[in-house]
N, CA and C of each residue as an Amber inpcrd file, in Angstrom:
protein
   690
   0.8710000  -1.1860000  -0.0800000  -0.0180000  -0.1090000  -0.1250000
   0.8200000   1.1580000   0.1640000   0.6460000   2.2850000  -0.8610000
   1.1190000   3.5050000  -0.9280000   0.2340000   4.3790000  -0.0790000
   0.6460000   4.7180000   1.1380000   0.0110000   5.6370000   2.1360000
   0.7580000   6.8150000   2.1010000  -0.1620000   8.1180000   1.8250000
   0.6230000   9.1340000   1.4740000   0.4880000  10.2350000   2.7770000
  -0.4720000   9.9210000   3.4040000  -0.9080000  10.9450000   4.4730000
  -1.9510000  10.3400000   5.5060000  -2.1190000  10.6950000   6.7010000
  -3.0640000  10.2250000   7.6890000  -3.6510000  11.2620000   8.5090000
  -4.7370000  11.5070000   8.5620000  -5.5610000  12.4620000   9.5560000
  -6.2320000  11.7500000  10.5540000  -5.7550000  12.0870000  11.6700000
  -6.3910000  11.2270000  12.8260000  -7.9880000  11.3750000  13.2130000
  -8.2690000  12.6190000  13.1700000  -9.7490000  12.7670000  13.3340000
 -10.2520000  13.8920000  12.4330000 -11.5860000  13.3900000  11.8550000
 -12.1760000  14.3780000  11.1680000 -13.8000000  14.3450000  11.7360000
 -14.4680000  15.4040000  11.4550000 -16.0140000  15.2290000  11.8120000
 -16.8900000  15.6130000  10.4970000 -16.0850000  16.0670000   9.4510000
 -16.6440000  16.3860000   8.3900000 -16.7950000  15.4250000   7.2890000
 -15.9370000  14.5950000   7.1770000 -15.6060000  14.0180000   6.0290000
 -16.4660000  12.7590000   5.8990000 -17.0730000  12.0920000   6.8670000
 -17.6920000  10.6730000   6.7460000 -19.2650000  11.1420000   7.7850000
 -20.3070000  11.3870000   6.8540000 -21.5360000  11.8850000   7.3980000
 -22.0360000  11.2340000   8.6300000 -22.1600000  12.0090000   9.6970000
 -22.7190000  11.5220000  11.0650000 -21.6580000  10.6320000  11.7070000
 -20.4290000  10.7190000  11.2690000 -19.5120000   9.7970000  12.1440000
 -18.2550000  10.5170000  12.3910000 -17.5440000  10.2180000  13.6640000
 -16.3670000  10.4160000  14.0160000 -15.4200000   9.5440000  13.1870000
 -14.4700000  10.1130000  12.4930000 -13.6190000   9.3420000  11.7600000
 -12.1190000   9.8890000  11.4420000 -11.1960000   8.9010000  10.8330000
  -9.8690000   9.5130000  10.3150000  -9.8660000   9.2250000   9.0980000
  -8.6990000   9.7500000   8.2860000  -8.7990000   9.7280000   6.8720000
  -7.3460000   9.0890000   6.6510000  -7.3650000   8.0500000   5.7500000
  -6.1350000   7.5860000   5.0680000  -6.0670000   8.0530000   3.5900000
  -4.8920000   8.6350000   3.3040000  -4.8320000   9.1530000   2.0020000
  -3.7470000   8.1390000   1.2660000  -4.4850000   7.7850000   0.0860000
  -3.3210000   6.7950000  -0.8230000  -2.7590000   7.8450000  -1.7480000
  -1.4860000   7.3660000  -2.2060000  -0.6920000   7.9230000  -3.1910000
  -0.9970000   7.4200000  -4.6230000  -0.8550000   8.4700000  -5.6320000
  -1.2420000   7.8740000  -7.0990000  -2.6660000   8.1630000  -7.5690000
  -2.6520000   8.6910000  -8.7860000  -4.0180000   8.6970000  -9.3350000
  -3.8390000   8.6170000 -10.8660000  -4.8920000   8.2270000 -11.5330000
  -4.9260000   8.1320000 -12.8390000  -5.3900000   9.4110000 -13.6690000
  -5.6390000  10.4840000 -12.9210000  -6.3430000  11.8130000 -13.2620000
  -5.2250000  12.9320000 -12.9780000  -5.0280000  14.0180000 -13.4770000
  -4.3290000  15.0880000 -13.2940000  -5.2740000  16.4590000 -13.2690000
  -6.2080000  16.5210000 -12.6290000  -7.1630000  17.5190000 -12.2620000
  -6.2250000  18.6570000 -12.0100000  -6.4140000  19.8670000 -12.5140000
  -5.5270000  20.9130000 -12.0250000  -5.8590000  21.4000000 -11.0430000
  -7.0110000  21.4370000 -10.3790000  -7.5620000  21.9170000  -9.1810000
  -7.3450000  21.0800000  -7.8790000  -6.6760000  19.8830000  -8.0740000
  -6.6850000  18.9750000  -7.2620000  -5.9180000  19.4520000  -5.8790000
  -6.6150000  19.2820000  -4.6390000  -6.0310000  19.7830000  -3.5370000
  -4.8960000  18.8780000  -2.8620000  -4.7560000  17.7020000  -3.3100000
  -3.7610000  16.8580000  -3.0490000  -2.4770000  16.5450000  -4.0790000
  -2.1990000  17.6870000  -4.3950000  -1.1860000  17.4830000  -5.8080000
   0.0820000  16.6000000  -5.4340000   0.5480000  16.6440000  -4.1230000
   1.7140000  15.9120000  -3.6450000   1.3690000  14.2470000  -3.6020000
   0.3250000  14.1410000  -3.3620000  -0.3750000  12.5750000  -3.3570000
  -0.1100000  12.2480000  -4.8130000  -0.7340000  12.9510000  -5.7480000
  -0.9910000  12.4370000  -7.1740000   0.3990000  12.2240000  -7.8610000
   1.2680000  13.4500000  -7.7630000   2.3490000  13.5020000  -8.4870000
   3.5260000  12.8630000  -7.9380000   3.8430000  12.7870000  -6.6190000
   5.1570000  12.2140000  -5.9840000   4.6670000  10.9050000  -5.3810000
   5.2240000   9.9410000  -5.8380000   4.7580000   8.5120000  -5.2430000
   6.0850000   7.8070000  -4.6590000   7.0960000   8.7140000  -4.3230000
   8.2680000   8.0480000  -3.7400000   8.1760000   7.2450000  -2.5120000
   8.7490000   6.0570000  -2.3410000   8.4420000   5.2290000  -1.2510000
   8.7900000   5.8660000  -0.0680000  10.1160000   6.5480000  -0.1050000
  10.7230000   7.1010000   1.3210000   9.6030000   8.1520000   1.9760000
   8.4970000   8.5970000   1.0770000   7.8770000   9.5150000   1.9920000
   6.3010000   8.9160000   2.1960000   6.3970000   7.5920000   2.3650000
   5.1780000   6.7510000   2.8740000   4.9530000   6.9550000   4.2380000
   3.3870000   6.8890000   4.4770000   3.2720000   6.4300000   5.9850000
   3.3180000   4.9750000   6.2790000   3.5520000   4.7970000   7.3550000
   3.6590000   3.1150000   7.7140000   2.2460000   2.8500000   8.1030000
   1.9540000   1.8470000   7.5670000   0.4830000   1.2190000   7.5250000
   0.3390000   0.5250000   9.0730000   1.3160000  -0.0370000   9.4200000
   1.1850000  -0.5900000  10.7250000   1.1450000   0.4690000  12.0310000
   1.4390000   1.7290000  11.6810000   1.3890000   2.9070000  12.6090000
  -0.0040000   3.0270000  12.7910000  -0.6290000   3.2010000  11.5090000
  -1.9590000   3.6040000  11.5070000  -3.1140000   2.5670000  12.0500000
  -2.7980000   1.2520000  11.9580000  -3.5850000   0.2020000  12.5990000
  -3.2470000   0.2400000  14.1100000  -2.0880000   0.4120000  14.5790000
  -1.7190000   0.6510000  15.9700000  -2.5590000   1.7610000  16.4170000
  -2.8020000   2.7320000  15.7820000  -3.5370000   3.9940000  16.2350000
  -5.3010000   3.4040000  16.0760000  -5.5540000   2.9030000  15.2160000
  -6.8230000   2.2240000  14.9810000  -7.3810000   1.4410000  16.2040000
  -6.3710000   0.5940000  16.3850000  -6.5100000  -0.3790000  17.4040000
  -6.9750000   0.3700000  18.8740000  -6.0880000   1.4460000  19.1040000
  -6.2430000   2.2660000  20.3680000  -7.5490000   2.8180000  20.3050000
  -8.0320000   3.3870000  19.1350000  -8.9540000   4.2950000  19.0650000
 -10.3470000   3.7140000  18.6940000 -10.4320000   2.3790000  18.5650000
 -11.6080000   1.8350000  17.8160000 -13.0240000   2.0350000  18.5610000
 -12.9480000   2.2460000  19.8860000 -13.9960000   2.4230000  20.7780000
 -14.5220000   4.1050000  20.7680000 -13.5490000   4.8850000  20.0750000
 -13.7740000   6.1440000  20.0430000 -14.2020000   6.5460000  18.5090000
 -13.5270000   6.2010000  17.8350000 -13.8570000   6.3780000  16.2000000
 -14.9540000   5.5670000  15.7140000 -15.8680000   6.1040000  14.8410000
 -16.7720000   5.2500000  14.1990000 -16.3590000   4.6730000  12.7080000
 -15.6560000   5.4540000  12.0040000 -15.1440000   4.9010000  10.8810000
 -13.7510000   5.5720000  10.3120000 -13.3640000   5.0480000   9.1410000
 -12.2450000   5.2760000   8.5460000 -12.6420000   5.8080000   6.9200000
 -12.2430000   6.8860000   6.6060000 -12.3140000   7.5450000   5.0620000
 -11.2640000   7.0400000   4.5190000 -11.3570000   6.3500000   3.4070000
  -9.9930000   6.2730000   2.4000000 -10.2440000   7.0900000   1.1260000
  -9.1400000   7.7820000   1.1480000  -9.0820000   9.0630000  -0.0260000
  -7.9320000   9.0820000  -0.8400000  -7.6410000  10.0590000  -1.3700000
  -6.6370000   9.8290000  -2.2290000  -6.1110000  11.3040000  -2.7850000
  -5.4650000  11.3430000  -3.8640000  -4.9220000  10.2350000  -4.8110000
  -6.3610000   9.3830000  -5.1710000  -6.3680000   8.2540000  -5.6940000
  -7.2310000   7.3090000  -6.2200000  -7.1810000   5.9390000  -5.5700000
  -7.7830000   5.7590000  -4.4540000  -7.7870000   4.4900000  -3.6260000
  -7.7480000   3.2200000  -4.3930000  -8.6640000   3.1800000  -5.4660000
  -9.0660000   1.9310000  -6.1740000  -7.7670000   1.4880000  -7.0410000
  -6.6670000   2.2240000  -7.2200000  -5.5770000   2.0090000  -7.8310000
  -4.5520000   1.1660000  -7.0330000  -4.7080000   1.1250000  -5.7720000
  -3.8230000   0.3040000  -4.8000000  -4.3630000  -1.0710000  -4.8480000
  -3.0250000  -2.0500000  -4.9650000  -3.2440000  -3.4430000  -5.2570000
  -3.8420000  -4.1270000  -3.9580000  -3.4440000  -3.6840000  -2.9410000
  -4.0870000  -4.2610000  -1.7630000  -5.2420000  -3.6400000  -1.0670000
  -5.8950000  -3.0460000  -1.6520000  -7.0550000  -2.2960000  -1.1300000
  -7.9700000  -3.0240000  -0.7190000  -8.3790000  -4.2790000  -1.0930000
  -9.5940000  -5.3130000  -0.5340000  -8.8910000  -5.5930000   0.9830000
  -7.6600000  -5.8620000   0.7970000  -7.1420000  -6.3470000   2.0660000
  -7.1800000  -5.3290000   3.2610000  -6.8080000  -4.0710000   2.8610000
  -6.8420000  -2.9790000   3.6370000  -8.3910000  -2.8450000   4.3600000
  -9.4640000  -2.9430000   3.3470000 -10.5990000  -2.6510000   3.9470000
 -11.1210000  -3.7450000   4.9320000 -10.6090000  -5.0520000   4.4710000
 -10.9400000  -6.0790000   5.4810000 -10.5450000  -5.8690000   6.8010000
  -9.1120000  -5.3890000   7.0700000  -8.4220000  -5.1260000   8.1910000
  -9.3690000  -4.1680000   8.9350000  -9.6010000  -3.0840000   8.4340000
 -10.5920000  -1.9900000   8.9890000 -11.8830000  -2.6060000   9.6630000
 -12.3790000  -3.2300000   8.6560000 -13.6690000  -3.9780000   9.1220000
 -13.4590000  -4.9530000  10.3310000 -12.5450000  -5.5580000  10.0830000
 -12.4300000  -6.4840000  11.2840000 -12.2390000  -5.5800000  12.7250000
 -12.0470000  -4.4170000  12.8060000 -11.6500000  -3.7360000  13.8600000
 -13.2910000  -3.1590000  14.3880000 -14.2600000  -3.3820000  13.5610000
 -15.6970000  -3.0000000  13.7920000 -15.8930000  -1.5940000  13.2780000
 -14.9620000  -0.9420000  12.4710000 -15.1440000   0.4290000  11.9940000
 -15.8010000   0.3840000  10.7500000 -16.5880000   1.6170000  10.3470000
 -17.3190000   1.4690000   9.0330000 -16.2530000   2.1220000   8.1900000
 -16.4210000   2.0570000   6.9650000 -15.4640000   2.6580000   5.7940000
 -16.2150000   3.3330000   4.6430000 -15.7580000   4.5520000   4.4950000
 -16.0960000   5.5700000   3.5670000 -14.9380000   5.5170000   2.4540000
 -15.3640000   5.3530000   1.1710000 -14.4020000   5.2360000   0.0160000
 -14.7520000   6.5530000  -0.8370000 -13.6930000   7.3470000  -1.1030000
 -13.6880000   8.3660000  -2.0140000 -13.0230000   7.9650000  -3.3390000
 -13.6660000   8.0890000  -4.4540000 -13.2280000   7.4740000  -5.7280000
 -13.6780000   8.3600000  -6.6750000 -12.7280000   8.1460000  -8.0220000
 -13.2090000   9.0560000  -9.1290000 -14.0860000   8.1490000 -10.2580000
 -14.3030000   6.8600000  -9.9290000 -15.3650000   6.1250000 -10.5970000
 -14.5960000   5.4750000 -11.7410000 -13.2630000   5.5020000 -11.9200000
 -12.6190000   4.7730000 -13.0720000 -12.4550000   3.0560000 -13.1740000
 -12.8050000   2.6240000 -11.7470000 -12.8080000   1.1720000 -11.5500000
 -14.0320000   0.3660000 -11.1750000 -15.1420000   0.5840000 -11.8420000
 -16.1750000   0.1120000 -11.7960000 -16.2120000  -1.5450000 -11.4460000
 -15.5570000  -2.3540000 -11.6400000 -15.6410000  -3.7190000 -11.3650000
 -15.1170000  -3.8950000  -9.9820000 -13.9030000  -3.2020000  -9.6300000
 -13.4700000  -3.2430000  -8.2870000 -14.4110000  -2.7000000  -7.2380000
 -15.0470000  -1.5530000  -7.7060000 -16.0780000  -0.7410000  -6.7810000
 -17.2140000  -1.6610000  -6.4750000 -17.6550000  -2.4920000  -7.5540000
 -18.7350000  -3.1960000  -7.3100000 -18.4410000  -4.3630000  -6.4950000
 -17.1890000  -5.1040000  -6.7870000 -16.7480000  -6.0550000  -5.8450000
 -16.6360000  -5.7870000  -4.4670000 -16.2460000  -4.6430000  -4.0710000
 -16.1670000  -3.9890000  -2.4850000 -17.2440000  -3.8810000  -2.0860000
 -18.4330000  -3.3800000  -2.6950000 -19.6250000  -3.0710000  -2.3990000
 -20.2820000  -4.5920000  -1.9600000 -20.2520000  -5.4830000  -2.9300000
 -20.7310000  -6.9290000  -2.9030000 -20.2270000  -7.6290000  -1.8120000
 -18.9370000  -7.3220000  -1.2370000 -18.2840000  -8.0230000  -0.1920000
 -18.4140000  -7.2970000   1.1680000 -19.2740000  -6.1460000   1.2910000
 -19.8380000  -5.3330000   2.4150000 -18.6810000  -4.9020000   2.6980000
 -17.7260000  -4.3410000   2.1390000 -16.3510000  -3.6820000   2.6560000
 -16.4410000  -2.1600000   2.6550000 -17.7700000  -1.5790000   2.1260000
 -17.7190000  -0.2280000   2.0490000 -19.1430000   0.1480000   2.7310000
 -19.0990000   1.1560000   3.3330000 -20.4110000   1.7220000   4.1140000
 -21.2640000   2.9740000   3.3880000 -20.0940000   3.5670000   2.8300000
 -20.3540000   4.8040000   2.0860000 -19.5070000   5.1410000   1.0990000
 -19.8760000   5.6580000  -0.1830000 -19.1560000   5.9800000  -1.2330000
 -19.1790000   7.2480000  -1.6720000 -18.2500000   8.0450000  -1.8370000
 -18.4120000   9.3160000  -2.2760000 -17.7630000   9.2770000  -3.5740000
 -18.3590000   9.5170000  -4.6980000 -17.7650000   9.6320000  -6.2810000
 -17.7840000  11.0480000  -6.6730000 -16.5480000  11.3490000  -7.1690000
 -16.3900000  12.5710000  -7.8590000 -16.8910000  12.4520000  -9.1780000
 -17.6730000  13.6530000  -9.5180000 -17.9220000  13.5760000 -11.0170000
 -17.1980000  15.1240000 -11.4500000 -16.2490000  14.8310000 -12.3390000
 -15.4570000  16.0000000 -12.3660000 -15.9730000  17.2360000 -13.4570000
 -16.8900000  16.6850000 -14.3200000 -17.5480000  17.7020000 -15.1820000
 -18.4460000  17.0840000 -16.1430000 -19.0470000  17.8580000 -17.0210000
 -19.9530000  17.3480000 -17.9470000 -19.0130000  16.3740000 -18.8240000
 -19.4460000  15.5200000 -19.5470000 -18.9090000  14.5700000 -20.4500000
 -18.0630000  14.9820000 -21.3420000 -18.5920000  16.2010000 -21.8250000
 -17.9490000  16.7140000 -23.1020000 -16.5940000  17.4410000 -22.8030000
 -16.6160000  17.7880000 -21.3550000 -15.5310000  18.5400000 -20.8720000
 -14.5090000  17.5070000 -20.0710000 -14.7400000  16.5530000 -19.6180000
 -13.9760000  15.5090000 -19.0260000 -12.4470000  15.7070000 -19.0520000
 -12.2620000  15.5470000 -20.4850000 -10.6550000  15.4500000 -20.9680000
  -9.9570000  16.6350000 -20.3940000 -10.4780000  17.7390000 -20.4890000
  -9.7570000  18.9430000 -20.0930000  -9.8170000  19.0530000 -18.7150000
 -10.9140000  18.6510000 -17.9100000 -11.0940000  18.7750000 -16.3980000
 -10.1400000  17.8380000 -15.6800000  -9.9890000  16.5350000 -16.4400000
  -8.9020000  15.8170000 -15.5560000  -7.6340000  15.6400000 -16.2340000
  -7.1380000  16.3020000 -17.2950000  -5.9860000  16.2990000 -17.8060000
  -5.4520000  15.0180000 -18.6340000  -6.4650000  14.4450000 -19.1770000
  -6.3190000  13.1130000 -19.9980000  -7.0680000  13.1050000 -21.3160000
  -6.2800000  12.8080000 -22.3110000  -7.4680000  12.4420000 -23.6640000
  -8.1780000  11.4870000 -23.5620000  -8.0580000  10.6100000 -22.6670000
  -8.8770000   9.1560000 -22.5630000  -9.3980000   9.3820000 -21.1150000
 -10.5040000   9.8550000 -20.7600000 -10.9480000  10.0610000 -19.2760000
 -11.8890000   8.9270000 -18.8090000 -11.8100000   7.7940000 -19.4500000
 -12.6530000   6.6490000 -18.8920000 -13.9010000   6.8910000 -18.7750000
 -14.5080000   7.5490000 -19.7930000 -16.1120000   7.8950000 -19.6890000
 -16.7270000   6.7100000 -19.3550000 -16.6500000   5.7220000 -20.2330000
 -17.3720000   4.4450000 -20.1040000 -17.4110000   4.0860000 -18.7220000
 -16.1080000   3.9240000 -18.0350000 -15.8340000   3.2790000 -16.8600000
 -16.7040000   4.2530000 -15.8090000 -16.5630000   5.4290000 -15.7950000
 -17.3780000   6.5220000 -14.9690000 -18.8170000   6.1370000 -15.1740000
 -19.4480000   6.0120000 -16.3500000 -20.9630000   5.7400000 -16.4720000
 -21.3180000   4.3670000 -15.7370000 -20.2880000   3.4450000 -15.8540000
 -20.6620000   2.0990000 -14.9550000 -20.6140000   2.2700000 -13.6400000
 -19.7000000   3.0420000 -13.1370000 -19.4510000   3.1810000 -11.4680000
 -20.9250000   3.9470000 -11.1350000 -21.4400000   4.9740000 -11.8830000
 -22.6450000   5.5630000 -11.5920000 -23.7870000   4.5430000 -11.4850000
 -23.8510000   3.6160000 -12.2510000 -24.7720000   2.5360000 -12.3020000
 -24.7470000   1.7020000 -11.2350000 -23.3910000   1.2830000 -10.9280000
 -23.0920000   0.4640000  -9.8580000 -23.4160000   0.9630000  -8.5610000
 -23.3580000   2.1990000  -8.2840000 -23.8460000   3.0920000  -7.0670000
 -25.2470000   2.8500000  -7.1370000 -25.8040000   3.2430000  -8.1450000
 -27.5220000   3.6060000  -8.1840000 -27.9940000   2.1280000  -8.1150000
 -27.5440000   1.0000000  -8.5500000 -28.1290000  -0.2560000  -8.3540000
 -27.7800000  -0.9310000  -7.1950000 -26.8900000  -0.2420000  -6.2430000
 -26.4130000  -0.8640000  -4.8990000 -27.4930000  -0.4690000  -3.7710000
 -27.3280000  -0.9480000  -2.4980000 -27.8540000  -0.4260000  -1.2990000
 -26.9900000   0.4130000  -0.5610000 -25.6340000   0.5790000  -0.8290000
 -24.8260000   1.2890000  -0.2550000 -25.1450000   2.6720000  -0.2130000
 -24.7710000   3.4150000   0.8930000 -25.1340000   4.8600000   0.9870000
 -24.1810000   5.3860000   0.1470000 -24.3530000   6.3940000  -0.7270000
 -23.3830000   7.2840000  -1.4310000 -23.8280000   8.4850000  -2.0270000
 -22.8440000   9.2870000  -2.4430000 -23.1700000  10.8220000  -2.7210000
 -22.3300000  10.9670000  -4.2350000 -22.8070000  11.7990000  -4.9350000
 -21.9670000  12.3870000  -6.0470000 -21.5790000  13.5770000  -5.8240000
 -20.4210000  14.1060000  -6.1550000 -19.9840000  15.5610000  -5.8440000
 -19.0670000  15.9910000  -6.9890000 -19.2070000  17.5370000  -7.1100000
 -18.3580000  18.0790000  -8.1310000 -17.6350000  19.2990000  -7.3530000
 -16.3090000  19.2830000  -7.4540000 -15.6780000  20.5180000  -7.2430000
 -15.6570000  21.5550000  -8.3470000 -16.2210000  22.5680000  -8.0710000
 -16.3640000  23.5780000  -8.9890000 -15.4600000  24.8930000  -9.0040000
 -14.8560000  24.9460000 -10.4450000 -13.7440000  26.1580000 -10.6870000
 -14.2900000  26.8710000 -11.7290000 -14.0250000  28.1870000 -11.5500000
 -14.5330000  29.2330000 -12.3720000 -14.3470000  29.0750000 -13.8990000
 -12.9520000  28.6450000 -13.8340000 -12.3900000  28.3790000 -15.3650000
 -12.7390000  27.1370000 -15.9280000 -13.3890000  26.3830000 -15.1590000
 -13.8290000  25.1250000 -15.8550000 -15.0750000  24.5960000 -15.8190000
 -16.0470000  25.3480000 -14.9020000 -17.2870000  24.7790000 -14.6590000
 -18.4270000  25.7670000 -15.0270000 -19.6360000  25.5770000 -15.7300000
 -20.6580000  26.6870000 -15.8490000 -21.7520000  25.9690000 -15.1810000
 -22.9260000  26.8670000 -15.3670000 -24.3570000  26.2900000 -14.6330000
 -24.7870000  25.1120000 -15.7450000 -24.4480000  25.3560000 -17.0630000
 -24.9870000  24.3400000 -18.1490000 -24.1060000  22.9560000 -17.7060000
 -22.8690000  23.0740000 -17.4520000 -22.0700000  21.7880000 -16.9930000
 -22.6760000  21.0420000 -15.8120000 -22.9600000  21.9200000 -15.0140000
 -23.5920000  21.2450000 -13.6880000 -25.1340000  20.6630000 -14.0270000
 -25.8780000  21.3550000 -14.8760000 -27.0290000  20.7090000 -15.2840000
 -26.8500000  19.5140000 -16.1620000 -25.9090000  19.3130000 -16.9070000
 -25.7850000  18.0750000 -17.8350000 -25.1280000  16.8820000 -16.6400000
 -24.5550000  17.4500000 -15.6770000 -23.9680000  16.3610000 -14.6160000
 -25.2360000  15.9730000 -13.8620000 -26.1810000  16.8120000 -13.5960000
 -27.4930000  16.3230000 -12.7470000 -28.0670000  15.3890000 -13.6210000
 -28.0140000  15.2370000 -14.9380000 -28.8800000  14.2210000 -15.7440000
 -28.2270000  12.7250000 -15.8620000 -26.8480000  12.7360000 -15.0250000
 -26.2030000  11.5060000 -14.8910000 -26.8510000  10.4620000 -14.1820000
 -27.3860000  10.8150000 -12.8260000 -27.8860000  10.1450000 -11.9440000
 -29.2950000  10.3350000 -11.8240000 -29.9100000   9.3250000 -10.7550000
 -31.1460000   9.6630000 -10.2640000 -31.3610000  11.1380000  -9.6670000
 -32.5040000  11.9420000  -9.9040000 -32.6280000  13.0100000  -9.2020000
 -32.7330000  13.0830000  -7.7850000 -33.1950000  11.6530000  -7.2540000
 -33.2800000  11.7060000  -5.6860000 -31.8450000  11.4570000  -4.9990000
 -30.6170000  11.2790000  -5.8850000 -29.6220000  11.0310000  -5.4160000
 -28.8410000  12.1340000  -4.5840000 -28.1830000  12.1480000  -3.5510000
 -27.3870000  13.2900000  -2.9860000 -26.5200000  13.6070000  -3.8830000
 -26.4820000  14.9680000  -4.4290000 -25.3970000  15.6770000  -5.0450000
 -24.8960000  16.9220000  -4.4060000 -23.6140000  16.8260000  -4.5380000
 -22.8290000  18.1430000  -3.6870000 -21.9330000  18.7740000  -4.6150000
 -22.1910000  20.1230000  -4.5530000 -20.9240000  20.8870000  -4.9700000
 -20.0860000  21.5510000  -4.0550000 -18.8360000  21.4390000  -4.2500000
 -17.7120000  22.0450000  -3.4640000 -17.0610000  23.0050000  -4.1650000
 -17.0040000  24.1720000  -3.5550000 -16.2990000  25.3970000  -4.1750000
 -14.8370000  25.1100000  -4.1710000 -14.0330000  25.3100000  -5.1560000
 -12.6370000  25.2900000  -5.0940000 -11.9890000  26.3720000  -4.0750000
 -10.9800000  25.7180000  -3.5840000 -10.3160000  26.6530000  -2.7720000
  -8.8260000  26.5490000  -3.0860000  -8.2590000  27.6660000  -3.1540000
  -6.6710000  27.5980000  -3.5040000  -5.8620000  27.0200000  -2.3400000
  -4.9130000  26.1970000  -2.5420000  -3.9790000  25.9750000  -1.5530000
  -2.5930000  25.9010000  -2.1240000  -1.5900000  25.5800000  -1.3410000
  -0.1040000  25.3460000  -1.8250000   0.1170000  24.0280000  -2.5320000
  -1.0360000  22.9610000  -2.1490000  -0.7670000  21.7210000  -2.8900000
  -1.6190000  21.3650000  -4.0520000  -2.0550000  22.3780000  -4.5120000
  -2.9140000  22.3230000  -5.8570000  -2.0100000  21.9250000  -6.9900000
  -2.4060000  21.3170000  -7.9330000  -1.4660000  20.8650000  -9.1530000
  -1.2370000  22.2820000  -9.9630000  -2.2320000  23.0840000 -10.3000000
  -2.0750000  24.2920000 -11.0870000  -2.4080000  25.4980000 -10.5460000
  -1.4920000  26.4650000 -10.3960000  -1.8920000  27.8720000  -9.9940000
  -2.8210000  28.4650000 -10.6610000  -3.3220000  29.7830000 -10.2460000
  -4.2230000  30.6770000 -10.9780000  -5.5840000  30.3490000 -10.9250000
  -6.1750000  29.2500000 -10.5140000  -7.5670000  29.0860000 -10.3870000
  -8.2320000  29.5900000  -9.5120000  -9.7160000  29.6950000  -9.7340000
 -10.3780000  30.6260000  -8.8900000 -11.7610000  29.7050000  -8.2850000
 -12.2150000  29.9930000  -7.2740000 -13.5510000  29.5970000  -6.8310000
 -14.6630000  30.5720000  -7.0640000 -15.6460000  30.2890000  -6.7530000
 -17.0300000  31.1030000  -6.9350000 -17.1870000  31.9780000  -5.6720000
 -17.5610000  33.5030000  -5.8620000 -17.8550000  34.1670000  -4.9200000
 -19.2600000  33.6500000  -4.2600000 -19.3910000  34.1610000  -3.1710000
 -20.8990000  33.9890000  -2.3210000 -22.0940000  34.1420000  -3.1380000
 -21.8790000  35.3790000  -3.8340000 -23.0940000  35.6320000  -4.6890000
 -23.3320000  34.7760000  -5.7210000 -22.1760000  34.4170000  -6.4920000
 -22.3450000  33.3960000  -7.5450000 -22.6140000  32.0440000  -7.1910000
 -22.1700000  31.6360000  -6.0070000 -22.6780000  30.3500000  -5.4890000
 -24.2750000  30.2880000  -5.1620000 -24.6710000  31.2780000  -4.8480000
 -26.1750000  31.5430000  -4.2220000 -26.9390000  31.7330000  -5.8100000
 -26.6330000  32.3620000  -6.5880000 -26.9350000  32.5350000  -8.0780000
 -27.1750000  31.1060000  -8.6550000 -26.0590000  30.2740000  -8.8370000
 -25.9980000  28.8080000  -9.0800000 -26.8800000  27.8860000  -8.4980000
 -26.9790000  28.2650000  -7.2660000 -28.0100000  27.3500000  -6.5330000
 -29.6460000  27.7590000  -6.8490000 -29.7120000  28.8260000  -7.1200000
 -31.1920000  29.2660000  -7.7270000 -31.4280000  28.6480000  -9.1330000
 -30.2890000  28.6190000  -9.8150000 -30.4900000  28.3350000 -11.1980000
 -30.6380000  26.7290000 -11.3400000 -29.9930000  26.1360000 -10.3490000
 -29.9100000  24.6030000 -10.5210000 -30.9340000  23.9250000  -9.8710000
 -31.4350000  24.3660000  -8.5710000 -32.3440000  23.5970000  -7.9410000
 -33.6350000  23.1970000  -8.4110000 -33.8740000  24.0120000  -9.4270000
 -35.2580000  23.5480000 -10.3500000 -35.2500000  22.2390000 -10.7880000
 -33.9020000  22.1150000 -11.3630000 -33.7010000  20.9200000 -12.2570000
 -33.0190000  19.6020000 -11.3720000 -32.2760000  19.9840000 -10.2500000
 -31.4010000  19.1160000  -9.3880000 -31.8920000  19.3050000  -8.1520000
 -33.1430000  18.8950000  -7.7760000 -33.8210000  19.2570000  -6.3920000
 -32.8700000  18.5870000  -5.3140000 -32.1740000  17.8210000  -5.2570000
 -31.3360000  17.2210000  -4.1300000 -29.7960000  18.0470000  -4.2030000
 -29.6750000  19.0600000  -4.8420000 -28.1810000  19.6300000  -4.9810000
 -28.0920000  20.5130000  -3.7360000 -26.8170000  20.2630000  -3.0240000
 -26.4110000  21.0510000  -1.9790000 -25.1210000  21.6860000  -2.4280000
 -25.0730000  22.9030000  -1.9480000 -23.5760000  23.5310000  -2.0530000
 -22.9130000  23.5100000  -0.6570000 -21.8690000  22.6550000  -0.4420000
 -21.4690000  22.6540000   0.9450000 -20.7220000  23.8320000   1.2130000
 -21.1340000  24.1000000   2.4620000 -20.5970000  25.5060000   3.0460000
 -21.7690000  26.6550000   3.0830000 -22.6950000  26.5450000   2.2000000
 -23.7290000  27.5380000   2.2240000 -24.7860000  27.3630000   3.2900000
C-alpha cells in the first residue's frame, strides 16, 4: 500500500461519524485543481506513512472512532485495497471510500463484499469537458458511467460531488451532470479553494453571490443539490 497521509480525526468527511482519513498515493487523473497534488504527482516510497502505525492507532481508538475514510489520490488503484478494507472492518469500523469512478468492477466487488459503508464519487464535469478537467485525452467515460450505475443499483449509501472552478465549470455543465444520475441521489457542489498543494496555480472558486445564483438556477432541475458551506 502506498499511504501518503493520515489525518487522525475528522468530523466532516464521513457523514454523521467521527472518523480518520487515510490518504493513498497515486492517481490516473491530473485535475489541475486537485487539493492533494503531492499525493498525485509524488509516489516516492521514502515519503510513505507506515500502515502498521495507522493500525496501531486504530486499535487504540476503535471504541472512539466510528469509521475510516479512504481517500487519495485514487484509492482503487492500490493493489491491496481489498485487504486494507478487510482489516479495517475487522476492527468494527465503518468505511467511507472516495473514488473517481474509473474502476467500476472493483467498486462493485468491494460493495458486494460489504467492505464499504459509504461511497463518495467525484463527477469531474460534463462528459464533453471531462478530458480538459482531468488532464487526460482518454478520461475513462465508459468506466465512470458504469460506476454511477453500480452505485445506483446498490444499497450502499453514496453521494456524487463536483468541485467547481470558475475556469472549468458553468451552470450548464452542472445541469448536464445532474442528468447522469437519479434526481433523488445526493449531489454536492464543493467550491474550489486555493492551496499550496494544488497542481495548477491561478484557478479560482466562485464568490458567495455567484454560488447563491448557481443554487437558484440549478435547484429547479436538481432538487437534491447542496452546495457545501452554504
